[in-house]
Steps between C-alpha positions, in 0.01 A plus 500: 500500500373443862136447412340216296212601271268285288205600289401185308151424396398140424194363311461147640256242373444133573207255468336245704631144441358364172301830468223368722253794569546527878494878534131565500332841535404442874861477614709686243487833668603343831781316323626827355493667841683212650774505236530885523551458881768238439678734252474788740654290779800419292542874396384431135182700481228403259381765247220271364398136522229337283414144405296283282368159618824327389776751544609815672688828410693715755680824437734596789811686596783254577659557843876575488536227765335216310579290205215450260497131546454542876209744451336250266558212744345697788202613298420157353567311827286721714223549258490122436444429872237780502313354197509142642309619807237666294448284191430136483628282228366518146436156342726348766787739433619702804601862448851566386682763296699405192871429571637784291405869440575780256641835619563803287678828594286808455647837446368798702356649172294182440348464850166652405452287181588170700257599771228554241580174332480304834185681595337397170559130522141396447454689181846393369421130560178519285729466207829347632567212739778495755738310272458753208556776760822352631625428155440856392688619797799264416513637142471871607772466763724283279514213749699214342499259788128441476433126461126433465540132590644592843318821565147348458543206731 
């Protein structure tokens, strides 16, 4: 085969360090636009990005030329610099993303439902916090490597 093809969708989520609520309403749309631009630049176009004050969800198509870890590194590194220019510290804590992340593959047939899920974060989090959300994902996806002690640092 002379051509390389890739059609992989990823639901990526990660939080601010210590779940400090840095992502306020005044900047969240700009943050989403910045992240979408970063993803576009690395040929991994975003389908939807949404956030809560302490975490973010991204659904994107992974580039055939990029490893997931490299995409995550570029997204977090660039957006961290962007956030530090726009948000002062909260209670003496400067902005930072958590060290880890959670990423889940999404089949083409589930794109629409994942987009709706990400779009409805505010209503979803009226009854579930981020930890409950992640732990439900881990169960649904049969993730056995999940270690809450390390993930929630």
